[in-house]
C-alpha positions as CSV (number, residue, x, y, z in Angstrom):
1,M,60.4,139.1,43.8
2,S,62.7,136.4,45.3
3,L,65.0,134.0,43.6
4,D,64.8,130.4,44.8
5,I,68.0,128.3,44.0
6,N,67.6,124.6,43.4
7,W,70.2,123.8,46.1
8,S,70.4,120.1,45.0
9,L,72.2,121.2,41.8
10,L,75.2,122.4,43.8
11,D,77.2,119.3,43.5
12,A,80.8,118.2,44.2
13,D,82.1,119.4,40.9
14,L,80.8,123.0,41.7
15,A,82.3,122.7,45.2
16,H,85.7,121.8,43.8
17,A,85.5,124.6,41.3
18,L,84.6,127.1,44.1
19,E,87.4,125.8,46.3
20,S,89.9,126.4,43.4
21,Y,88.6,129.9,42.9
22,L,88.7,130.7,46.6
23,N,92.3,129.4,47.0
24,D,93.4,131.4,43.9
25,R,91.9,134.6,45.3
26,I,93.2,133.9,48.9
27,S,96.7,133.3,47.6
28,A,96.8,136.9,46.3
29,I,95.7,138.5,49.7
30,Q,98.4,139.8,52.0
31,S,97.9,139.6,55.8
32,P,100.6,140.3,58.4
33,Y,98.9,137.7,60.7
34,V,97.7,134.9,58.5
35,R,99.6,133.0,55.8
36,H,99.4,129.8,53.8
37,L,95.6,129.8,54.1
38,R,93.9,127.0,52.1
39,V,90.3,125.9,52.0
40,S,89.1,122.3,51.4
41,N,86.2,119.9,51.8
42,L,83.6,122.5,50.9
43,R,80.0,121.3,51.4
44,F,77.0,123.5,50.5
45,G,74.7,121.9,53.1
46,S,70.9,121.5,52.8
47,N,69.6,125.0,53.5
48,P,69.4,127.5,50.6
49,P,69.6,131.3,51.1
50,D,66.6,133.6,50.7
51,I,67.5,135.8,47.7
52,T,65.2,138.8,47.0
53,L,65.5,140.6,43.6
54,L,65.5,144.3,44.2
55,S,66.1,145.9,40.8
56,V,67.5,145.3,37.3
57,V,69.7,148.1,36.0
58,D,72.5,148.9,33.6
59,P,75.9,147.7,34.9
60,F,78.1,150.2,36.8
61,D,80.5,151.9,34.5
62,E,83.3,150.9,36.8
63,F,82.8,147.2,36.1
64,Y,84.0,147.8,32.6
65,H,87.3,148.8,34.0
66,A,87.7,145.4,35.6
67,E,90.5,143.2,34.2
68,P,90.4,139.8,35.9
69,T,93.3,137.4,35.9
70,A,93.3,133.9,34.5
71,S,92.9,132.5,38.0
72,D,89.4,133.9,38.1
73,T,88.3,131.5,35.2
74,V,85.4,129.1,36.0
75,P,84.5,126.2,33.7
76,P,80.9,126.0,32.1
77,S,80.0,123.0,34.3
78,A,80.3,125.3,37.4
79,A,77.3,127.4,36.3
80,T,73.7,126.8,37.7
81,S,70.4,128.6,37.2
82,P,68.0,130.0,39.8
83,V,64.3,129.6,39.9
84,L,61.8,132.4,40.8
85,R,59.9,132.7,44.0
86,A,58.1,135.7,45.6
87,T,58.9,137.6,48.9
88,P,58.7,141.3,49.9
89,P,61.3,143.6,48.3
90,V,63.9,145.8,50.0
91,P,64.7,149.3,48.8
92,S,67.4,149.5,46.1
93,P,70.7,151.3,47.0
94,P,72.2,154.3,45.1
95,A,74.9,153.4,42.5
96,P,78.4,154.0,43.9
97,T,81.4,155.4,41.9
98,A,84.9,153.8,42.1
99,S,87.3,151.7,40.2
100,G,88.0,148.0,40.1
101,A,90.9,145.5,39.7
102,T,93.7,145.0,37.2
103,G,94.8,142.2,34.8
104,L,93.5,141.2,31.4
105,D,91.6,143.4,28.9
106,P,88.3,145.0,30.2
107,P,85.1,143.6,28.7
108,A,83.4,145.2,25.7
109,R,79.8,146.5,26.2
110,H,77.0,144.3,24.8
111,A,73.3,145.1,24.5
112,T,72.6,142.0,26.6
113,D,74.7,143.2,29.6
114,V,72.7,143.6,32.7
115,Q,73.1,144.1,36.5
116,I,70.8,143.0,39.3
117,H,70.7,144.1,43.0
118,V,69.7,141.3,45.4
119,H,69.2,141.0,49.1
120,V,70.7,137.7,50.4
121,A,69.7,136.3,53.8
122,Y,71.4,133.0,54.8
123,R,71.1,130.9,57.9
124,G,72.5,127.6,56.8
125,D,74.7,124.6,57.4
126,V,77.4,125.3,54.8
127,A,80.7,123.7,55.9
128,V,84.3,124.1,54.9
129,D,87.6,123.1,56.3
130,S,90.8,125.3,56.1
131,T,94.3,125.3,57.3
132,A,96.6,128.3,57.9
133,Q,99.5,129.6,59.9
134,L,98.7,132.2,62.5
135,G,101.4,134.8,63.5
136,A,102.0,135.9,67.1
137,P,104.5,138.7,67.7
138,L,107.6,137.5,69.7
139,P,108.2,139.3,73.0
140,G,111.0,141.9,73.1
141,G,109.8,144.1,70.3
142,G,112.2,142.7,67.8
143,G,109.6,142.5,65.1
144,G,109.6,138.7,64.6
145,S,106.6,136.4,64.7
146,L,106.0,132.9,65.9
147,W,103.9,131.1,63.3
148,L,101.5,128.5,64.6
149,P,99.6,126.0,62.5
150,V,95.8,126.4,62.7
151,Q,93.0,124.2,61.5
152,M,89.5,125.8,61.1
153,H,86.2,124.2,60.5
154,L,83.2,126.3,59.5
155,R,80.0,124.5,60.5
156,G,77.3,127.0,59.6
157,C,76.8,130.7,59.4
158,H,74.3,133.6,59.3
159,L,74.9,136.2,56.5
160,D,72.8,139.2,55.5
161,A,74.0,141.1,52.4
162,L,73.1,143.5,49.6
163,L,74.7,142.2,46.5
164,A,75.3,143.8,43.0
165,V,75.9,141.2,40.2
166,A,76.6,142.2,36.6
167,V,76.7,139.9,33.6
168,L,79.2,141.6,31.2
169,G,80.8,141.0,27.8
170,G,77.8,139.2,26.4
171,G,77.9,136.6,29.2
172,S,81.6,136.0,29.2
173,R,82.1,137.3,32.7
174,V,80.4,138.3,35.9
175,A,81.4,141.2,38.2
176,W,80.0,141.3,41.7
177,C,80.4,143.2,45.0
178,L,78.7,143.8,48.3
179,L,77.0,147.1,48.9
180,E,77.3,148.4,52.4
181,T,74.0,148.9,54.4
182,E,73.1,149.2,58.0
183,D,70.8,146.8,59.9
184,E,68.5,147.6,62.7
185,T,71.4,147.6,65.2
186,G,73.5,150.0,63.1
187,S,76.0,147.2,62.0
188,T,77.2,147.2,58.4
189,S,78.7,143.7,58.7
190,V,77.6,141.1,56.2
191,I,78.6,138.3,58.6
192,K,76.1,138.1,61.4
193,A,77.3,134.9,63.0
194,L,79.8,132.1,62.3
195,N,80.0,128.7,63.9
196,I,83.8,128.0,63.8
197,E,85.8,125.2,65.4
198,T,89.5,125.7,65.7
199,S,92.6,123.6,66.6
200,V,96.0,125.3,67.2
201,G,99.3,123.5,67.1
202,D,101.0,120.5,65.5
203,A,98.7,117.5,65.1
204,S,101.7,115.2,66.1
205,K,102.0,117.1,69.4
206,Q,99.7,118.7,71.9
207,M,97.0,120.8,70.3
208,L,94.6,123.5,71.8
209,H,91.0,123.2,70.7
210,N,88.3,125.9,70.3
211,V,90.4,128.8,71.7
212,T,88.0,131.7,72.0
213,K,90.6,134.5,71.4
214,V,91.8,132.7,68.3
215,E,88.3,132.3,66.9
216,K,87.5,135.9,67.6
217,F,90.7,137.0,65.9
218,L,89.9,134.8,62.8
219,V,86.4,136.2,62.6
220,D,87.7,139.8,62.8
221,E,90.3,139.1,60.1
222,L,87.6,137.6,57.9
223,H,85.6,140.8,58.3
224,R,88.6,142.8,57.3
225,L,89.4,140.7,54.3
226,L,85.8,140.8,53.1
227,D,85.7,144.6,53.3
228,Q,89.1,144.8,51.6
229,E,88.2,142.5,48.7
230,C,84.5,142.5,48.2
231,V,82.8,145.6,49.6
232,W,82.3,148.4,47.2
233,P,84.4,150.1,45.9
234,N,86.2,146.8,45.8
235,Y,84.8,144.0,43.7
236,Q,85.5,140.6,42.1
237,T,85.2,139.5,38.5
238,V,84.8,135.9,37.2
239,L,85.5,134.8,33.6
240,F,83.5,131.9,32.1
241,Q,85.0,129.6,29.6
242,R,83.1,128.9,26.4
């Protein structure tokens, strides 16, 4: 069974809420090569993902160890509901075992708590702008870095992922993670393709546009951060205000 999202309900208010969530999460991530990363001007585009429901199970025990911080809170207006549609299923993965994040008190178990495994395939025109500083080691081996301003513009992507989503604490929070699988090429990457435009340098001076090595580095760094933050045994938790 597949879940068909009414993409028209993803409005500017939800985009702003997601931007705030992403910026809060990004600010907590440490990278020796990228700093001051901020996202803005998020647009969901017109193409929804294909989401296939694989199984409905009890939540992983490890999700009850999650203790999200206040920065993970999403207002009620940011929630939307999917609609059902049918497509062929994909085999469900085995349950992993590991621990989660730290912060506030873990959720209490409720009889209504539930977890779903879904396969997400997306070839769409989602767009988002971002700014950051990119570090380049200085010559001489002194350990210093030259930090260059970078502007990045995502203009579409291809994703293929196996996702575990658990509704916990009687609906007060959602824990989610990516479950690693191999595609037909042997790749375990969720990100299959990204359409990124980049500009390096100060806008008031000379800038370099669409530098291939910079774009490859940024994509590789995004892969690393995604594995570090979202691929099991790592996961994210979102609190919902009531």
